[in-house]
C-alpha positions in Angstrom: -95.7 -25.9 -54.3 -93.0 -22.7 -54.8 -93.9 -20.0 -52.8 -93.9 -16.3 -54.2 -91.0 -14.2 -53.2 -91.8 -11.8 -50.2 -88.6 -9.7 -51.7 -87.8 -6.6 -53.4 -84.5 -5.9 -54.9 -83.0 -3.0 -53.9 -79.3 -1.8 -55.9 -77.3 1.3 -55.3 -76.7 2.8 -58.6 -75.0 5.6 -60.0 -75.8 7.9 -63.0 -74.6 11.0 -64.0 -76.8 14.5 -63.9 -77.1 18.1 -64.4 -76.0 20.4 -61.2 -77.8 23.6 -62.0 -76.0 25.6 -60.0 -77.5 29.3 -59.5 -75.6 32.3 -57.5 -76.3 35.0 -56.3 -78.0 37.8 -56.5 -81.1 35.0 -57.1 -83.2 37.8 -58.8 -80.5 38.5 -61.7 -79.7 34.6 -61.8 -83.5 34.0 -62.7 -83.8 36.9 -65.4 -80.9 34.9 -67.4 -82.8 31.1 -66.9 -86.4 33.0 -68.2 -84.1 34.5 -71.3 -82.8 31.0 -71.1 -86.4 29.5 -70.9 -87.9 31.6 -73.4 -85.4 30.6 -76.3 -85.2 27.1 -75.6 -88.9 26.3 -73.4 -87.8 22.3 -74.1 -84.2 23.4 -72.5 -84.5 21.4 -69.1 -87.2 18.7 -70.4 -86.7 15.0 -69.7 -83.3 15.9 -68.0 -82.5 14.7 -64.2 -81.8 17.7 -62.5 -79.9 18.2 -59.4 -79.7 21.9 -57.9 -76.7 23.1 -55.7 -77.6 26.1 -53.7 -74.5 26.4 -51.2 -73.5 29.5 -53.2 -76.4 31.2 -52.3 -76.9 30.9 -48.0 -80.3 30.3 -47.7 -82.1 29.3 -45.0 -84.7 26.2 -45.2 -87.9 28.0 -46.0 -85.9 30.2 -48.4 -84.9 27.0 -50.2 -88.5 25.6 -50.9 -89.3 28.8 -52.0 -86.6 28.6 -54.2 -87.4 25.0 -55.3 -91.3 26.0 -55.7 -90.0 29.4 -58.2 -88.1 26.8 -60.5 -91.1 23.8 -60.5 -93.1 26.9 -61.4 -90.5 27.2 -64.5 -90.8 23.9 -65.4 -87.8 22.5 -64.0 -88.2 19.1 -62.6 -85.8 18.6 -59.5 -84.8 15.0 -58.8 -82.4 16.1 -55.9 -81.0 19.4 -53.6 -77.3 19.5 -52.5 -75.5 22.1 -50.6 -77.7 22.2 -47.7 -77.6 20.9 -44.0 -79.1 16.8 -44.2 -80.9 17.6 -41.4 -83.3 20.1 -43.6 -85.3 17.1 -45.1 -88.5 17.0 -45.1 -91.6 17.1 -47.4 -91.4 20.3 -48.9 -88.0 19.7 -50.2 -86.5 17.5 -53.2 -84.6 14.2 -51.7 -81.2 15.9 -49.9 -78.2 14.3 -52.0 -75.0 14.7 -50.5 -71.2 13.5 -51.3 -71.3 14.1 -54.9 -68.9 13.7 -57.1 -67.5 15.0 -60.6 -68.5 12.4 -63.6 -65.7 9.8 -64.1 -64.3 8.7 -67.5 -66.3 6.4 -68.9 -69.5 7.6 -67.0 -71.0 9.8 -69.8 -74.3 9.0 -71.5 -75.0 9.4 -74.7 -78.1 9.5 -77.1 -79.9 8.6 -73.5 -77.9 5.5 -73.0 -77.6 3.8 -69.7 -74.2 2.4 -68.3 -73.5 -1.5 -67.4 -76.0 -2.4 -64.9 -72.8 -4.3 -63.1 -69.5 -3.8 -62.6 -66.5 -6.3 -62.8 -64.0 -6.5 -59.4 -61.4 -4.4 -61.6 -64.1 -1.5 -62.3 -65.3 -1.6 -58.8 -61.9 -1.2 -57.3 -61.2 1.4 -59.7 -64.7 3.2 -58.9 -63.7 2.8 -55.7 -60.3 4.3 -55.2 -62.0 7.3 -57.1 -63.9 8.1 -55.0 -61.8 7.4 -51.9 -59.6 10.3 -53.8 -62.4 12.8 -54.2 -63.2 12.1 -50.7 -59.9 13.8 -49.2 -59.6 16.0 -52.5 -57.8 15.4 -56.2 -54.4 13.7 -56.8 -51.8 15.7 -58.2 -53.8 19.2 -56.7 -56.4 19.1 -59.9 -59.8 20.2 -59.4 -63.0 18.3 -60.7 -63.4 20.9 -63.4 -59.3 21.4 -64.1 -59.5 20.9 -68.1 -56.1 19.0 -66.9 -58.3 16.1 -65.7 -60.1 16.0 -68.4 -58.3 14.0 -71.3 -60.9 11.0 -72.4 -60.9 10.8 -75.8 -63.0 12.4 -78.0 -66.7 11.1 -78.5 -67.3 10.4 -82.0 -71.2 10.4 -83.3 -71.7 9.4 -86.8 -75.1 9.9 -87.1 -77.1 13.2 -87.2 -78.7 14.1 -83.6 -81.9 14.2 -83.7 -84.5 16.3 -81.8 -85.1 15.0 -78.5 -81.7 13.0 -78.2 -79.1 14.3 -76.0 -75.3 13.5 -76.5 -73.2 14.0 -73.1 -69.7 13.6 -72.7 -68.3 14.8 -70.1 -64.4 14.6 -70.0 -63.4 15.4 -73.5 -64.2 16.6 -76.6 -67.3 15.8 -78.8 -67.2 15.4 -82.4 -70.6 15.1 -84.7 -70.2 13.9 -88.2 -74.0 15.1 -89.2 -75.8 17.8 -87.8 -77.7 18.7 -84.5 -81.8 18.9 -85.0 -84.1 21.4 -83.3 -84.4 20.1 -79.7 -81.2 17.9 -79.6 -78.6 18.7 -77.2 -75.2 18.3 -77.7 -72.9 18.5 -73.9 -69.5 17.8 -73.9 -66.1 19.0 -71.2 -64.4 19.4 -73.9 -65.3 21.3 -77.3 -67.9 20.2 -79.9 -67.0 20.0 -83.3 -70.4 19.8 -85.8 -70.0 18.6 -89.2 -73.3 19.9 -90.5 -76.0 22.8 -89.2 -76.7 23.3 -85.6 -79.7 24.1 -85.2 -80.4 22.5 -81.2 -78.4 23.8 -78.3 -74.4 23.1 -78.3 -72.6 23.4 -74.7 -68.3 23.0 -74.5 -66.3 23.1 -71.2 -69.7 22.0 -69.3 -67.4 22.0 -66.7 -66.0 25.3 -66.5 -62.9 24.5 -69.2 -63.0 28.3 -70.5 -60.7 27.2 -73.3 -63.0 24.7 -75.4 -64.4 26.2 -78.5 -67.1 25.1 -80.5 -67.1 24.7 -84.7 -69.8 24.3 -86.6 -70.4 23.6 -90.5 -73.5 26.1 -90.2 -75.0 27.9 -87.7 -78.7 28.4 -86.7 -78.4 27.5 -83.1 -81.0 27.8 -80.4 -78.3 28.1 -77.7 -74.9 28.4 -77.8 -72.7 27.7 -74.1 -68.6 27.5 -73.7 -67.1 27.5 -69.8 -70.5 27.9 -68.1 -71.4 31.2 -70.7 -74.2 31.0 -72.9 -75.5 32.8 -75.4 -79.4 32.8 -77.1 -80.7 32.7 -80.2 -81.5 36.3 -80.4 -77.8 37.3 -79.5 -76.2 35.8 -82.8 -75.4 38.2 -85.0 -76.9 38.0 -88.6 -73.6 38.4 -90.0 -72.2 34.6 -88.7 -75.9 33.4 -88.6 -75.9 30.2 -91.3 -72.3 30.3 -91.7 -69.2 28.0 -91.0 -67.8 29.6 -87.5 -65.6 28.9 -84.4 -67.3 29.8 -81.3 -64.6 30.8 -78.5 -65.4 32.8 -74.3 -63.2 35.9 -74.3 -63.8 37.7 -70.8 -67.2 35.7 -70.2 -68.5 36.6 -73.5 -69.0 33.9 -76.9 -67.4 35.3 -79.7 -68.6 34.1 -82.7 -66.3 34.2 -86.0 -66.3 33.0 -89.5 -63.9 30.2 -90.9 -65.0 31.1 -94.1 
């Protein structure tokens, strides 16, 4: 007679998440967040969010209060980084350490999941990347350095439907179709949409200020370039509904018509 197993299987896995990096003053940052959520209430819904508070210099009680304010805005936090690991307690999300920028090939597309296992060659490459990142980037490049992002573009040959997220952290995204309201396209490089943008498009997601957004018709809920965003009510009437090119100039998104 076969005895039932008494073992529970555990396996370490790595998944890409969005890291939210608030900066001081906190009141001003919350104002910007509230403006974003007012125009895109579902912006953070169904997303894995990690909060990096390393720039805030908060004590543990203040971090706990900060997390409560985010939770009250519907931002579900799966982890916390940038704090002393000794702060771990029931009042805070799990504290994460040794985070790294996403390596080429680890992005998410349409909510897909990476392979469950790694070959020996893939594991060796993974370990080499982790070791390099642990001691500083080779060649003097930083994780957000545009020079380090040279992956082939991700080509999406269908429309991006509401609720879908396209995430390609190491290069450009090309969408041969439209981006529906409630959909996200996030790229480490530029974004090209050969259709109408009604959802949210973020280029230069890791701080590449040279990234651009191109689309054939602009009706976006939100645009972001290099970490700076523009909501729907900030888009000028003369470029709305037109083929446009968006770029970052002096920390401001500038939109120009292409026709």
